[in-house]
C-alpha positions as a printed Julia matrix, in Angstrom:
427×3 Matrix{Float64}:
  -4.53   20.59    6.17
  -7.39   19.92    8.37
  -9.64   16.69    7.5
 -10.12   13.77   10.02
  -9.33   10.09    9.8
 -11.02    7.33   10.99
  -9.1     4.31   11.82
 -12.17    1.25   11.82
  -9.99   -1.97   11.93
  -6.41   -2.62   13.64
  -5.27   -6.76   13.06
  -2.09   -8.97   12.11
  -2.29  -10.2     8.43
  -0.73  -13.53    8.54
   0.41  -15.35    5.56
  -2.39  -17.2     3.98
  -0.78  -20.56    3.35
   1.41  -22.57    5.97
   4.72  -21.07    6.03
   8.03  -22.47    7.95
   7.56  -21.62   11.75
  10.14  -22.25   14.75
  13.01  -21.19   12.28
  15.52  -18.9    12.99
  17.29  -17.13   10.13
  20.28  -15.24   10.31
  20.62  -11.47    9.22
  23.9   -10.16    6.93
  26.37   -8.37    8.5
  25.01   -4.95    6.68
  21.51   -6.11    7.87
  22.69   -6.04   11.5
  24.56   -2.65   11.33
  23.24   -0.66   14.38
  22.44    2.6    12.19
  19.95    0.47   10.29
  17.98   -0.45   13.7
  15.3     2.02   12.59
  11.89    1.98   10.82
  11.5     3.58    7.19
   8.28    5.76    6.98
   6.59    6.77    3.49
   3.33    7.73    2.1
   1.82    6.3    -1.51
  -0.77    8.59   -2.78
  -2.94    6.72   -5.32
  -5.9     9.15   -7.06
  -7.8     5.89   -7.59
  -8.49    2.89   -5.4
 -11.91    2.5    -4.6
 -14.33    0.79   -1.77
 -12.49   -2.66   -1.91
  -8.88   -1.02   -1.99
  -8.12   -2.34    1.81
  -9.49   -5.64    1.17
  -7.72   -6.23   -2.03
  -4.44   -4.96   -0.7
  -4.91   -7.08    2.95
  -5.88  -10.18    0.74
  -2.95  -10.06   -1.51
  -0.57   -8.97    1.77
  -1.15  -12.42    3.01
  -0.65  -13.95   -0.07
   2.74  -12.56   -0.67
   3.63  -13.1     3.18
   3.8   -16.96    2.14
   7.03  -16.51    0.12
   8.26  -13.46    1.94
   7.29  -15.14    4.94
  10.5   -14.03    7.16
   8.49  -10.71    7.35
   5.97  -12.16    9.12
   8.48  -12.71   11.99
   9.95  -10.86   14.54
  13.58   -9.61   15.19
  15.65  -11.66   17.78
  19.02  -11.65   19.31
  21.14  -14.79   19.51
  23.1   -15.66   22.88
  26.21  -14.01   20.88
  23.87  -10.89   20.67
  23.55  -11.0    16.82
  20.34  -10.14   15.49
  18.2   -12.75   13.74
  14.79  -13.38   12.28
  12.24  -15.57   14.15
   9.89  -16.68   11.18
   6.75  -17.11   13.48
   4.39  -16.38   11.07
   2.81  -13.5    13.45
   2.1   -11.3    10.87
   2.49   -7.59    9.74
   0.44   -4.68   11.26
  -2.54   -3.44    8.93
  -4.76   -0.78    9.56
  -7.89    0.18    7.38
  -9.03    3.67    7.59
 -11.14    6.45    5.87
 -10.76   10.09    5.79
 -13.77   12.48    5.38
 -12.52   14.85    2.38
 -11.15   13.96   -1.19
  -7.64   14.13   -2.25
  -8.01   16.91   -4.55
  -9.17   19.1    -1.29
  -5.44   18.27    0.03
  -3.79   19.06   -3.48
  -3.11   14.77   -3.44
  -0.28   15.92    0.0
   1.78   17.73   -2.75
   2.87   20.06    0.22
   4.59   17.78    2.45
   5.56   20.39    5.03
   1.79   20.66    5.99
   0.92   16.76    5.92
  -0.33   15.34    9.41
   1.72   11.72    9.06
   0.42   10.86   12.57
  -2.97   10.46   10.87
  -1.49    8.35    7.68
   0.96    6.09    9.26
  -0.68    3.53   11.41
  -0.7     4.68   15.53
   1.85    3.17   17.62
   1.09   -0.32   19.09
   0.31   -0.53   22.8
   3.37   -2.18   24.51
   1.2    -4.18   26.43
  -0.06   -5.79   23.26
   3.54   -7.21   22.97
   3.26   -6.73   18.89
   6.35   -5.97   17.4
   6.1    -6.52   13.52
   8.21   -6.03   10.77
   6.17   -4.09    8.63
   2.79   -1.79    9.7
   0.51   -0.52    6.79
  -2.5     1.76    7.14
  -4.71    2.4     3.95
  -6.86    5.28    4.08
 -10.04    5.45    2.26
 -10.57    9.32    0.83
 -14.13   10.58   -0.29
 -12.9    10.93   -3.87
 -11.79    6.63   -4.08
  -8.07    7.61   -3.98
  -6.04    5.81   -1.25
  -3.22    6.61    0.73
  -0.97    3.58    1.84
   1.32    4.71    5.2
   3.92    2.58    5.35
   6.01    1.64    8.28
   9.45   -0.84    7.34
  11.94   -2.13    9.26
  15.13   -1.42    7.61
  17.17   -3.95    9.67
  15.52   -6.71    6.92
  14.77   -4.79    3.72
  16.88   -1.74    1.85
  14.71    0.68   -0.44
  15.26   -2.08   -3.38
  14.56   -5.1    -1.75
  10.88   -2.9     0.39
   9.85   -1.98   -3.27
  10.32   -5.49   -4.16
   7.97   -6.88   -1.85
   5.47   -4.14   -2.78
   5.51   -4.6    -6.33
   4.93   -8.16   -5.38
   1.77   -7.21   -3.13
   0.77   -5.37   -6.48
   1.17   -8.28   -8.53
  -0.92  -10.43   -6.23
  -3.81   -8.23   -5.98
  -3.73   -7.99   -9.95
  -4.92  -12.02   -9.89
  -1.23  -12.97  -10.34
  -0.43  -16.48   -9.17
   3.07  -16.29   -7.97
   5.47  -13.11   -7.76
   7.28  -12.44  -11.08
  10.46  -12.25   -8.99
  10.72  -14.82   -6.48
  12.11  -13.61   -3.29
  15.64  -14.75   -2.26
  17.1   -14.67    1.18
  20.7   -15.06    0.58
  22.11  -13.36    3.78
  25.12  -15.09    3.76
  26.78  -13.38    1.17
  28.88  -11.57    3.45
  32.3   -12.85    5.34
  31.54  -12.26    9.2
  33.66   -9.43   10.33
  37.03   -9.49   11.92
  37.87  -10.2    15.24
  38.05   -6.42   16.8
  41.15   -6.4    19.54
  40.19   -6.16   23.1
  41.28   -3.06   24.78
  43.0    -3.55   27.95
  41.87   -3.73   31.15
  42.89   -0.94   32.49
  41.58    1.31   29.6
  37.88   -0.32   30.12
  36.39    3.1    30.09
  32.58    3.93   28.84
  32.87    4.89   25.4
  32.25    8.94   24.85
  29.53    9.98   22.9
  29.73   12.77   20.72
  27.51   15.67   21.69
  24.08   16.03   19.66
  24.01   19.0    17.31
  21.6    21.59   18.96
  20.18   22.76   15.26
  16.7    21.85   13.91
  16.61   20.93    9.84
  13.97   22.42    7.85
  11.76   20.84    4.86
  13.01   22.93    1.45
  12.22   21.1    -1.39
  12.79   22.06   -5.28
  10.76   20.87   -8.16
  13.17   20.69  -11.18
  11.35   20.23  -14.72
  12.55   17.42  -16.92
  13.96   19.93  -19.91
  15.72   21.66  -17.32
  17.54   17.99  -15.98
  18.0    17.56  -20.02
  19.96   20.87  -20.41
  21.88   20.71  -17.45
  23.19   16.89  -18.61
  23.76   18.57  -21.89
  25.76   21.01  -20.62
  28.27   18.58  -19.1
  28.2    16.61  -22.33
  29.2    19.4   -24.29
  31.9    20.67  -21.28
  33.42   17.18  -21.22
  32.32   14.54  -23.84
  31.05   12.26  -21.05
  28.02   11.72  -19.96
  26.59   12.05  -16.53
  23.12   10.86  -14.8
  20.62   12.93  -13.38
  21.33   11.66   -9.87
  24.85   13.27  -10.15
  23.57   16.31  -11.93
  21.28   16.96   -9.01
  23.52   15.96   -6.07
  26.1    18.55   -7.89
  23.76   21.26   -7.61
  22.48   20.38   -4.27
  25.78   19.98   -2.44
  27.11   23.14   -4.33
  24.12   25.37   -3.56
  23.8    24.46    0.03
  27.18   25.21    0.42
  27.19   28.69   -0.38
  23.79   28.79    1.26
  25.12   27.77    5.05
  27.86   30.18    4.17
  30.87   28.62    6.52
  34.11   29.24    7.59
  37.34   28.96    5.18
  38.3    25.77    4.68
  35.47   24.07    6.71
  35.67   20.31    5.34
  32.53   19.06    4.29
  31.08   15.57    2.96
  29.07   14.28    0.83
  27.42   10.95    1.39
  25.16    8.66   -0.77
  24.52    4.61   -0.42
  24.92    2.48   -3.66
  23.98   -0.6    -4.41
  26.35   -3.34   -4.58
  24.85   -6.2    -5.52
  26.42   -6.72   -8.7
  29.77   -6.13   -7.06
  29.72   -9.33   -5.32
  31.66  -12.41   -7.22
  29.21  -14.17   -8.48
  26.47  -11.0    -8.29
  23.53  -11.34   -5.64
  20.67  -13.23   -7.33
  17.54  -11.94   -8.87
  14.89  -11.67   -5.73
  17.52  -10.56   -3.42
  15.56   -7.96   -0.89
  18.11   -7.9     2.04
  20.08   -4.63    2.43
  23.13   -4.9     0.06
  24.62   -0.95   -0.3
  27.88    1.08    0.7
  28.17    4.45    1.4
  30.39    6.48   -1.17
  31.73    9.48    0.72
  32.85   12.43   -1.13
  35.63   15.07    0.64
  35.82   18.89   -0.29
  36.69   22.11    1.43
  34.19   24.72    1.78
  36.24   27.06   -0.52
  36.65   25.27   -3.27
  33.21   23.83   -3.34
  31.68   26.94   -3.5
  33.89   28.22   -6.24
  34.05   25.09   -8.03
  31.48   24.58  -11.44
  28.77   22.21  -11.87
  30.72   20.48  -14.06
  33.96   20.24  -11.42
  31.18   18.75   -8.71
  30.06   16.34  -11.09
  33.61   15.32  -11.69
  34.29   14.43   -8.1
  31.11   12.44   -7.63
  32.03   10.23  -10.6
  35.2     9.49   -9.68
  33.89    8.16   -6.03
  31.4     6.05   -7.59
  34.04    4.55   -9.87
  36.52    3.65   -6.72
  33.05    1.81   -5.37
  34.16   -1.67   -6.61
  37.74   -1.03   -4.63
  36.18    0.64   -1.19
  33.73   -2.07   -0.79
  36.18   -4.94   -1.51
  38.26   -3.23    1.45
  35.19   -3.2     3.58
  34.33   -6.66    2.74
  38.18   -7.87    4.16
  37.45   -5.65    7.0
  40.15   -3.26    6.27
  38.14   -0.42    7.32
  39.27   -1.59   10.63
  42.85   -0.68    9.82
  42.3     2.59    8.12
  40.77    3.76   11.46
  36.99    4.57   10.7
  33.46    2.93    9.81
  32.4     4.05    6.33
  28.77    3.16    7.95
  29.36    6.31   10.73
  30.74    9.01    9.01
  30.09   12.14   11.35
  26.87   13.65   12.0
  27.0    17.16   11.79
  25.75   20.07    9.55
  28.74   19.57    7.75
  27.63   16.33    6.5
  25.28   16.02    3.97
  23.56   12.72    2.88
  21.44   12.34   -0.57
  19.57    8.95   -1.94
  18.07    8.48   -5.06
  14.5     6.83   -5.13
  13.54    7.65   -8.52
  14.81    3.87   -9.32
  13.96    1.83   -6.26
  10.64    0.77   -7.82
   7.83    2.59   -5.52
   6.86    4.34   -8.65
   5.9     1.22  -10.57
   3.36   -0.4    -7.41
   0.17   -1.39   -8.8
  -2.86   -2.63   -7.18
  -5.17   -2.49   -9.76
  -5.58    0.98  -10.29
  -2.46    2.43  -11.61
   1.13    3.49  -10.18
   0.9     6.1    -7.22
   0.73    9.6    -8.22
   2.97   10.36   -5.38
   5.62    9.07   -2.89
   6.3    11.23    0.2
   9.65    9.35    2.25
   9.19   10.97    6.04
  12.01   12.38    7.75
  13.9    10.38   10.06
  15.88   12.94   11.87
  15.72   16.33   12.58
  19.25   16.67   12.72
  20.93   14.73    9.83
  20.83   16.94    6.55
  19.59   14.71    3.99
  18.19   15.19    0.23
  16.19   12.63   -1.51
  15.95   12.98   -5.31
  12.56   11.46   -6.04
  10.01   11.92   -9.05
   7.7    14.97   -9.26
   4.09   13.99   -8.78
   2.09   12.58  -11.89
   1.45   13.49  -14.56
   4.12   16.3   -14.59
   8.13   15.09  -15.57
  10.79   15.57  -14.02
  12.78   15.7   -10.54
  11.49   16.51   -6.64
  14.42   17.13   -4.63
  12.91   16.6    -1.01
  15.27   17.82    1.59
  15.48   18.82    5.3
  18.89   20.03    4.96
  19.1    23.46    6.37
  18.37   25.48    9.58
  15.69   27.95    9.37
  17.91   30.42    8.86
  19.61   29.27    5.51
  16.26   27.61    3.88
  15.43   30.97    1.95
  18.75   31.24    0.7
  19.06   27.7    -0.02
  15.64   27.59   -2.05
  17.31   30.88   -3.99
  20.37   29.39   -4.69
  18.61   26.1    -6.3
  16.06   27.85   -8.03
  18.61   30.32   -9.78
  20.0    27.23  -11.21
  17.3    24.81  -12.04
  14.4    27.32  -13.55
């Protein structure tokens, strides 16, 4: 996929109006989780945009940062070491760029394996500039008039729903709306502070032992599932059980089962499937519309390799549904601090080849963002780790309808067996 990109402008975009300055906002207990001290990176591919796309988005971004002013601030730590946001109004990082080819020439980046991500994402900001923005965006104009938005978002301040909410607000403002239809809500005090941890005795004051990092390297392996196939699989589940299942549940069950057979583990190896469920409605009262922070909880399902390899897809869907049904109880226990008594942090499952993470992106709202030339035809999540097995349930690039399961979940030796297993089930 050979093409060149020229970055013509790099600058900070600040709120278009005066915003609270010098204010320090506390983040929630979930926001402050160490596992979220990272950036989520995505590409948003639009078949249209026009020559003024960058300026339109830049202007709308500046206006959106007025109600979303915390995003224009910076992370800091309190005197107690707690993560906070300093509302400095410094802004977000914005890069304008152009590519020397059309999107059609690169097939609209349908082949995610060969995408030169470093060209389409904002390049690293030099440390000597002292800039550490929470949001970074690059708008790359292609010769056909289409654009690709490369986005880097600090996970400590937004989950996927929150980031999509912000982008939809930028889209509304780009279309001339005076104010976002959903006003943003901070409300990070919904979670009680964690219970005090008992301190270890001085004689046991030893440095923590870090688990050894795995030596494998995960490869991309994507599977496209037509809408008719998804409907058929759901219908088969309904006929077998008399109950309904979601698209996510049926795809997750196929994914976990097929990967288990493909990696061919030793007998009775313990496997885990982990996905993160939105918990906004589980609070009493529920979080208000417009909340854009992190509010989710890991649902973890454990099964042996033997039982999973032999189970029907209906049986695996039932496991997933049972775990989801227990989510309110588990989340309530976590809020009370009971996970400490149970001997482990649910947000820290074992990072190993035997733990598979899956995430649903189709309902986050990224696919609905419209800056004035229609929604994106393709959303590309970017691999965050080469050692954490992950699958993302997204949508097929428009105009096709169906599911694209985007994965980095197997070593090279298991890649083709995994694809063979999946294709046998979904075609």
